[in-house]
C-alpha positions in Angstrom: 36.8 -9.9 0.9 33.6 -8.2 -0.7 34.2 -5.9 -3.2 33.3 -2.2 -2.1 31.9 0.1 -4.7 29.4 2.8 -5.3 26.1 2.0 -7.0 26.4 2.0 -10.8 22.9 0.8 -11.6 21.1 2.6 -14.4 19.3 5.6 -13.3 15.5 6.1 -13.7 14.5 9.6 -15.3 13.8 11.7 -12.7 10.8 12.9 -14.6 9.3 9.1 -14.7 9.8 9.1 -10.9 8.1 12.3 -10.3 5.2 11.1 -12.4 4.7 7.9 -10.6 4.9 9.6 -7.1 2.2 12.3 -8.4 0.0 9.6 -9.6 0.2 7.6 -6.3 -0.7 10.7 -4.4 -3.3 11.8 -6.9 -5.2 8.3 -6.9 -5.3 8.2 -3.1 -3.1 5.3 -2.7 -0.4 7.1 -0.5 -3.2 8.0 1.6 -4.5 4.6 1.7 -1.0 3.2 2.6 -0.7 5.9 5.3 -3.9 5.2 7.2 -3.5 1.2 7.1 0.0 1.4 8.0 2.7 -0.8 6.1 3.3 -3.9 8.1 2.8 -7.2 6.3 0.1 -7.9 9.0 -2.1 -5.3 7.6 -2.4 -7.0 4.1 -5.8 -8.4 5.4 -7.3 -5.0 5.7 -6.5 -4.2 2.3 -7.9 -7.4 0.9 -11.0 -6.8 2.6 -11.5 -3.3 1.3 -10.5 -3.9 -2.3 -14.0 -4.8 -3.6 -15.1 -1.2 -2.2 -12.5 0.8 -3.9 -12.8 2.8 -7.1 -11.5 1.3 -10.3 -8.1 3.2 -10.7 -7.3 2.9 -7.0 -8.3 -0.6 -6.8 -6.1 -1.7 -9.8 -3.2 0.4 -8.0 -3.6 -1.8 -4.9 -3.8 -5.1 -6.7 -0.4 -4.0 -8.8 1.4 -2.4 -6.2 0.1 -3.9 -3.0 -1.3 -7.4 -3.4 0.9 -8.6 -6.0 -2.1 -9.4 -8.5 -1.8 -9.1 -12.3 -3.5 -6.3 -13.9 -3.8 -5.6 -17.6 -0.4 -4.4 -19.2 -1.7 -0.9 -20.3 -3.1 -0.2 -16.8 0.4 -1.2 -15.2 2.0 0.7 -17.8 0.0 3.9 -17.0 0.6 3.5 -13.2 4.2 2.9 -13.0 5.2 4.7 -16.3 7.5 3.1 -19.1 10.8 3.7 -17.7 9.8 2.2 -14.1 8.0 -0.7 -15.6 11.0 -1.5 -18.0 13.2 -1.3 -15.2 11.3 -3.7 -13.0 10.8 -6.0 -15.9 14.5 -5.9 -16.6 15.3 -7.0 -12.9 12.7 -9.4 -12.8 10.6 -7.9 -10.2 7.9 -7.5 -12.7 6.6 -10.3 -15.0 3.9 -10.2 -18.3 1.8 -13.1 -18.9 -1.1 -13.2 -21.3 -1.2 -9.6 -21.5 -1.2 -8.8 -17.8 1.6 -7.4 -15.7 2.2 -8.8 -12.1 4.9 -7.6 -9.4 5.3 -11.0 -7.6 8.1 -10.3 -5.5 8.0 -6.5 -4.5 5.3 -4.2 -3.2 4.7 -0.5 -2.5 4.6 0.8 1.2 4.6 4.2 2.8 7.5 4.7 5.2 7.1 7.8 7.3 6.4 9.7 4.2 8.9 8.0 1.9 7.3 5.7 -0.8 9.6 2.7 -1.3 9.4 -0.8 -3.0 10.3 -3.5 -0.8 9.9 -7.3 -0.9 6.4 -9.3 -1.0 5.1 -10.1 2.4 6.1 -13.9 2.2 9.4 -13.5 0.0 11.9 -15.3 2.4 13.9 -12.2 3.4 14.2 -10.5 0.1 14.0 -6.6 0.6 12.7 -7.4 4.1 10.4 -5.0 5.6 8.0 -5.5 8.9 7.3 -4.3 12.1 11.0 -3.9 13.1 11.6 -1.7 10.0 8.9 0.4 11.3 10.0 0.6 14.9 13.6 1.5 13.8 12.2 4.1 11.4 10.3 5.9 14.3 13.8 6.5 15.6 15.2 8.0 12.7 12.8 10.6 12.0 14.6 14.0 11.8 18.1 12.4 11.5 20.7 15.2 11.1 24.3 15.4 9.7 26.1 12.6 8.3 24.3 9.1 8.5 24.9 5.4 8.0 22.5 2.9 7.3 23.9 -0.8 7.8 22.0 -3.6 6.0 19.9 -1.4 4.1 18.3 -3.6 1.9 16.1 -1.6 -0.6 16.8 1.7 1.2 13.6 2.5 3.4 15.7 4.0 6.3 18.2 5.5 3.9 15.5 7.4 2.2 13.9 8.4 5.6 17.5 9.9 7.0 18.1 11.3 3.5 14.9 13.6 3.9 16.5 15.6 6.6 20.1 14.6 7.0 23.2 16.3 5.1 24.3 12.7 3.8 23.8 9.0 4.1 25.9 6.1 3.5 24.0 2.9 2.9 25.9 -0.5 3.2 24.3 -3.9 2.2 25.7 -7.2 1.1 23.1 -8.3 -1.1 23.4 -6.8 -4.7 20.2 -8.4 -5.8 18.4 -5.5 -4.1 20.6 -2.7 -5.9 18.2 -2.0 -8.7 15.2 -1.6 -6.2 17.5 0.5 -3.9 18.4 2.7 -6.7 14.6 3.2 -7.9 13.6 4.1 -4.2 16.4 6.6 -4.3 14.9 8.0 -7.5 11.4 8.0 -6.3 12.1 10.0 -3.3 14.9 12.5 -4.7 17.5 11.1 -2.4 20.2 10.1 -5.1 22.2 13.2 -4.7 22.5 12.7 -0.9 23.2 8.9 -1.0 26.5 7.0 -1.3 25.7 3.0 -1.5 28.4 0.5 -0.6 27.7 -3.1 -1.6 29.5 -5.1 0.6 29.9 -7.1 4.1 29.3 -4.4 6.6 32.3 -6.1 8.6 34.5 -5.0 5.8 33.5 -1.7 4.9 35.9 1.3 5.3 34.7 4.8 6.7 36.6 8.1 6.3 34.8 9.6 9.2 32.4 9.3 12.0 28.8 9.3 11.7 26.1 11.3 13.7 23.3 8.9 13.1 23.8 5.1 12.6 20.9 2.5 11.9 21.6 -1.1 12.0 18.8 -3.8 11.0 21.1 -6.8 10.9 20.1 -10.4 10.5 19.4 -11.6 14.0 17.7 -14.9 14.1 19.4 -17.1 16.5 20.7 -20.6 15.3 21.0 -22.1 18.8 24.0 -24.0 17.5 21.3 -26.3 15.9 19.7 -24.6 13.0 21.3 -24.1 9.8 20.0 -20.6 8.5 20.8 -18.8 5.3 22.9 -15.5 5.6 19.7 -13.5 5.2 18.6 -14.3 8.8 21.6 -16.0 10.3 22.5 -14.1 13.3 24.9 -16.8 14.9 24.2 -19.0 18.0 22.6 -16.4 20.1 21.5 -14.0 17.3 23.7 -11.3 18.3 26.9 -12.2 16.4 26.6 -9.9 13.3 25.1 -7.3 15.3 27.9 -7.1 17.8 30.6 -7.2 15.2 29.2 -4.3 13.3 28.4 -2.1 16.5 32.0 -2.8 17.3 33.5 -1.2 14.3 31.1 1.6 13.0 32.3 5.2 13.8 29.9 7.0 16.0 30.6 10.9 16.4 30.7 12.6 19.6 27.2 12.8 20.9 25.8 10.8 17.9 23.1 8.4 18.1 23.1 4.7 17.1 19.8 2.6 16.7 19.5 -1.0 16.0 17.0 -3.9 16.0 17.9 -6.9 18.1 16.6 -10.4 19.2 17.8 -11.0 22.7 17.6 -14.5 24.3 16.3 -14.3 27.9 14.1 -15.5 30.6 11.7 -14.0 33.1 14.5 -12.5 35.0 15.7 -10.5 32.0 17.7 -10.4 28.9 21.3 -11.7 28.1 22.9 -8.5 27.4 26.5 -8.6 28.8 28.1 -8.1 25.4 26.1 -4.9 25.3 26.9 -3.7 28.6 30.6 -4.3 27.6 30.1 -2.4 24.5 28.7 0.5 26.3 31.8 0.6 29.0 34.4 0.2 26.2 33.1 3.0 24.1 31.8 5.4 26.7 28.3 5.2 25.2 24.8 5.3 27.0 23.1 2.1 25.9 19.4 1.5 26.5 17.7 -1.3 25.5 14.0 -1.2 25.0 12.4 -4.7 24.7 9.1 -4.3 22.3 7.8 -7.7 22.4 9.0 -11.4 23.1 8.2 -14.9 22.1 7.9 -17.9 24.5 10.4 -20.5 23.5 8.6 -24.0 23.6 8.4 -26.8 21.3 5.0 -25.5 20.3 6.7 -21.9 19.4 4.6 -20.6 16.4 7.4 -17.9 15.6 10.1 -20.3 15.5 8.1 -22.8 13.5 7.3 -20.0 11.2 10.9 -18.8 10.9 12.2 -22.5 10.3 9.5 -23.0 7.6 10.4 -19.9 5.7 14.3 -19.7 6.2 15.6 -22.9 6.9 15.9 -26.5 5.2 13.9 -28.2 7.9 11.5 -30.6 6.4 7.8 -30.4 7.4 8.0 -34.3 8.7 11.4 -33.2 10.5 9.8 -30.0 12.2 8.7 -31.9 15.6 11.9 -33.4 16.2 13.9 -30.2 15.6 11.7 -28.1 17.8 12.1 -30.9 20.6 15.9 -30.6 20.2 15.8 -26.9 20.4 13.4 -27.2 23.5 15.9 -29.3 25.3 18.8 -27.0 24.4 16.7 -23.9 25.7 15.8 -25.7 29.0 19.6 -26.6 29.4 20.5 -23.0 29.0 17.8 -21.5 31.2 16.3 -19.6 28.2 12.6 -19.5 27.9 11.9 -16.7 25.5 13.2 -14.7 22.8 13.0 -10.9 23.3 12.5 -8.4 20.5 14.2 -5.1 21.1 15.4 -1.7 20.0 18.9 -0.8 21.0 19.6 2.9 21.3 23.2 4.1 21.9 24.5 7.8 22.5 28.1 8.6 22.6 29.7 10.9 24.8 27.1 10.3 27.7 28.2 7.3 29.1 29.3 4.7 29.9 25.7 3.9 31.1 23.6 1.0 30.6 19.8 0.3 31.1 17.0 -2.0 30.3 13.8 -0.1 29.7 11.5 -2.7 30.6 11.7 -6.6 31.1 8.0 -7.0 32.5 6.6 -8.6 29.6 4.6 -11.6 31.3 1.4 -9.7 31.2 0.5 -6.8 29.2 2.8 -6.5 26.2 3.3 -3.7 23.7 4.6 -4.2 20.1 5.6 -1.8 17.3 
C-alpha cells in the first residue's frame, strides 16, 4: 500500500515567490502567456515571435518557456536565488558553461495562476496539455471543499484554491512534489492545500467534497500495449478513472469533473460503466465529447503515443499498429473519443451524452 502523508518539502520563502511573480508580470511575460494560451501546440507561435521581443522578455521566454539556456546571472535575476536553488536542487534546472537551462519544466499561465509544468515533450512528467485547459474551464470559481485527483504539479489545485475554502490534492508521483510545492508558494495557495502523496485508490478521506477534479491516466492498452503507469488507463482507458470515481466522496449537490478517453464508433461511445455509476450514486452525468481520433493502422495519435510512452521500437511500429487495427475491427471500434465527464450529486440518476456527431465539423479544447 502506498504511504499517505502531507507534503514536507522545503518551503520557498514567500518573499522570493512574490518577487518572481511580480517580475513575470512587470516584463509582460504573463500577458504574453495569456494571449498565446498555454497548450504545447502554441509553442511554435512563441518561437516565431521570439526574435521580435525586447531583450528582457526574450531571455525570460528562452528560460521559462522554450527550455533554452541563458546566462546564469540572468536566470538568477529572473528566478531569484531561492527559486533557482530549488530548481537546481531537484534537477529541474542545470548549469553548464555559465548558462542555466530548465530542460524538463516550463512556465504556463493557467486561468490566472502561474504554474511550472513538464516540458512539452517530456514523456508524461508534469503533464500539461489541452485536457488540462479543458478541465480547468470547468473548475473556475470552485467553492467549498475541493479534491484534485492525479494533481501532478498542481495547476488545478492552485486554480481551485483561488476561490475554494480548501483543496486536498492526491498524486502518486512524488517526483513532482517539489514543483507542486513551488507552485503552491508562487500562487499563495499553501495555507489552503493539503497534499497526499499516494495511490488515489488507497487514499482515505474524512469528509465529502463539494468539487472534485480527476485527470487520471486514460490511454487504453487494448490488452496489447505495454504502457508505463503515467499513461496506463487499462484495456479500454477507463480502469483507473472508474475505480477513482467509485470511491471519492461527493457531497450532496457537489460537482465532479473528469477527463476521459472513451472507445466507440460512429454510433456512439462505450459508456455503460458511466451509466451504471450514475444509477448507483444517484448522479446526473453528462459526457461531453470534445474531439475524436480515428483508430486505423495509420492513426497519427496512437503512433505518437506509442513512440512517446511505450517500449515499441520504430522497426516494430507497423506490425503493432496492424495488430491493434485487427483488434479494433473485431470489437467494432473505429475511434477514440476525448471527453469531459461532468457529474452532479443529488440531481439524478440521469445520464446523457452531449454530442456524438463528430464525423464532420469538430470542436476541441
